[in-house]
Structures are given as structure tokens and as C-alpha cells.
N, C-alpha and C positions, 0 to 999 in steps of 0.2 A: 570585245566583239558585241555587236549590237544585235539584240535578238528581234526578229521581225514577226509580225502578225498579219495574216490574211484577213482583211476588213472588208466586208461586202455591204453595198449601198442598198437600203430598203426605203429609201424616202420616197416622197410624192411627186419630185421634179424629174423632168427629163434627164437632167444630169446634174451633178453636184461636186463643186470644189470645196477642199478642206479649207474653211474659215476659223476653224477651232483650234487646231494644233499647228497651223501654218507651215504644212509640209509640202505645199503647192502641189498634192495628188489631187487629181480629177477622176470623178467616177462617170463614165459615160452614159450609164443607164441603170434601171432597176437590176439588180443581181450582179452588176459587175464587181469583180475581185481586184482590189489593189493591196500589195504588200506594203506595210506601214511600220516603222519601227515602234517598238512595244511601249516606249514613253509616250509617243503621239497616239497609239492605237487606246491607251487608257483614256485619255481626253475625249477622243471620238465615241467611244463605246459607252460614256455616259448618256448620251442621245440615242437611245434605243429605237426610237422611231426613225432614225436616219440611217444608223449603222449598226451592223451585228458581226461578230466572228463568223468565219466560214463554217464552222462546226455547227453553230446555232442555225444559219441559213440553211444547212442541209435538212435539219429536222423541222423546218418550217413547211407547211403546205405549198406545194408549189404550183397548184392550179389556180391559185387566187390572183387575180389581175392587180396590179398596184393602183392605189387610189388616184383619182385625177389630180393633176397639178393644180394649186391653189390659184384662184383669181387674182391677177395683179391688183395692187393698191390702186385707188383712183388717182388720177393726175390732178394736179393743184387747180387746173383749169376746169375740172369737171366738179369740182366741190362747190356747192351753192353758197354765196355769200349771204349773212345775214344783216338786215338793216335793224340794229338794236334800238336805233331811235322811233322807228316805226311801231315796236312793241308796246302795247298798253300796260302800262303799270297799275296795278290794283290800287284803288284809292286807300289812303291811309285814315285811321280812325282817330288818331290823335296828332295834334299838330306838332310840327318838328320842335326838338328842344333846343332852346338858344344855346349857342356856343359849342355845338357838337358838329362844326364843319360846313354849316348851311350860311355862315357870314352873319347869323343872327346874333347879337350879344344883348342880353338882358341886362338891365339896371342891376348893379350887384345888390343883394340883399343886406339888410342890416346884420344877419346873423353871418354871413360871409365875411363881410367886413370886419366883425368883431374877431372871428377866427383868425383871419390873417393877421390882424393887428396883435393878437396874442401870440402867435407863431413868431412874429417878428420881435416881439418883446422878449421872448424866451431865448431867442438866438441859438437855438439847439442846432448845431452842424448837421445832425441827422435828420433835420426836417427840411434841408433845402439840397437842391441840386448843386452841380459844380458851375453853373451859372448864376447862382445866389438867388434861386426862385424857389418858393415853397413847393414841396414835391406834392404832386396832385394826390396820391393815395393818402398822405397825411391829412390835406385838406378835407378830401372826401371822408376820411375816418372821424373827423370832427365835425363836419357841416352837415353829415347826414347822407352822404354818398353821392347825391345827384348834382355834381358841380363839373361842368365842360372846362375844357383847357381855355376856350376863348373868354369864358367867364372868369375864370382865375386871373388870366393875364390882366382883364380890364379892371378887376377889382384890387389886384395888386398894386396897378399903376396908381388907382384912387388912394389906395392906403399909403403910398409914397409920395403922394401929391406930385404926380408927373402928369 
């Protein structure tokens, strides 16, 4: 035998359908009482600003008016669009670093070429990716840290005579 509990709607909307416990129960107005199975009531009563037990409701001040219904969310057509291309970007105080995604690749430094030559000669599998390229973190650790992926790729081609 399933136990039932009287649940009272105390939310802000004009009516409320149960979308929490999926009981198909509908409360028609503030203060409306509906009988709900205890298992479903436990889920509903976790939302204290929407539902309370009948005994709790009887202890609440009854001369208060319910809060007004919240304003509906704006429709997609009412939301202004932003033209990101027209937004001015602050000037950069330093030139872009070659090889970091801007399409510029600097001539590989002698130091970078030496590091890559050493890595190739050592032939340590931990220093290479599964595509047989030197791992960027290994190269950065040995070359001082400021090596872009495009720089690495260009220098690796040069070291391998491609």
C-alpha cells in the first residue's frame, strides 16, 4: 500500500505541473493541495520555494500574497547581435611571436637546430610523439621554453633535410 502526502504549491507561477517526480500532477494556483505518493513527494519537497506539506502550509502566514510570476526569458529575436569585427582591439605592445598560430615562422635558430639534432641522435622513444616528431615539451625544456609548434616543425624539416 502506497502512502500519500498532501503537497501544497507555494511557487511564484500561476500554476505548476510536476516536472520533478513525473507524476503528471498539476497545481492550479498558489495554495492548491494535491495528494502525491510519498516517494514522489520526497523529491518535490526538496524544492521548498515551490512545494511544502499541507501541515507546513497551515503554519505559514496566509495574509501574504504570492510573489509575482517571473518575467519570461527574452525571445531569440529580441537578443541583440554583436558584431565582433567592429570591436576595437587594444594595441599589442609586443610583436606576435613567430610560429604561435599567426602563420609566421622565423628562421630556426642555431640553438634549436642543435637541440633537435641532439634529440634525433639520442633516439630516445620518450622524446618523440607517436608520429615520430620530437615532443614540444622536451624541445622547450632544452631550448629555453619559447619554441612554437610551427618553429619546431620548420626546424625539424631542416634537420632532416626535407
